[in-house]
N, C-alpha and C positions, 0 to 999 in steps of 0.2 A: 588172727590179727597180725599186722605187719611187725617186723622186727624193728626195735628201737635203734636208730642210727646214731643219735647224739643226745646228750642231756644238758639242759640249761638250768643251772642252780640260781634262781632268782629270789631265794629266801632272804628276807630282810629288806628287799627293795619295794618301794611304794610306787603307786600309779604315777606316771605311765611307764615306768622303767621295765617291768616284766614284759609288757607287750613290745616295747621298743627293742629290747634285747632279743626277744623271740623273732621279730621281723628281721633284724640284722643277721641272726644266726641262720634263719631259713634261706636268706638270699644266697648264702654260700653252699647250700646243700642241693643235691640233685633232685629232680622231680621224683615224687614217690617216697622220698626219704621220710622218716618219722622222727620228730623231735619231742623228747619228753621234757616238760617244763615243770619245775618245782617252784611253787610260790606260796607265800603266806599273807599277801596283801588281800584284805577282804574285797577290794574292788576287782581283783583278778577274776572272781567268779562271774562277773558281768563282762569285763574287758576282754578276756581271752576268747570266749565264744563270739563276741562281736567282731573282734579282729579277724578271726577265721572266716566268718561270714563275709566281711567286707573284702578281704584279700583273696577269697576263693579257695582257701586251704580247708582240709577236712579235719574237723575235731573228732578224733576217733574215740576218745574217752575223757571223762572229767570225774576224778575221784578225790576223796580226802583221805589223808593218813595222819591222824592226830590233829595237830594244829596247822598243817599245810595241805595245799591242794596239789594234785598231780594231773597234768594235761598231756595227752598224746595228740600231736598235730602232724598230719601228713601233708607234705608240701605238694601243691598243685603246680601246673605249668605256668 
């Protein structure tokens, strides 16, 4: 698995903020970089994979840790 480049703490943020903040953070990262997103919004389970599919980024993993989710997103070109 690729090394995590940056972490976005989106805990406490509700839809659509976790995805909007992930999009903004990914724009400033180089191609191939990996962003770890922490979220506890129930909608993120659907929103983050959908965002990755639409934007062309690779969702490397989607896990839960207690009450929050952890997403690893690899930036595409």
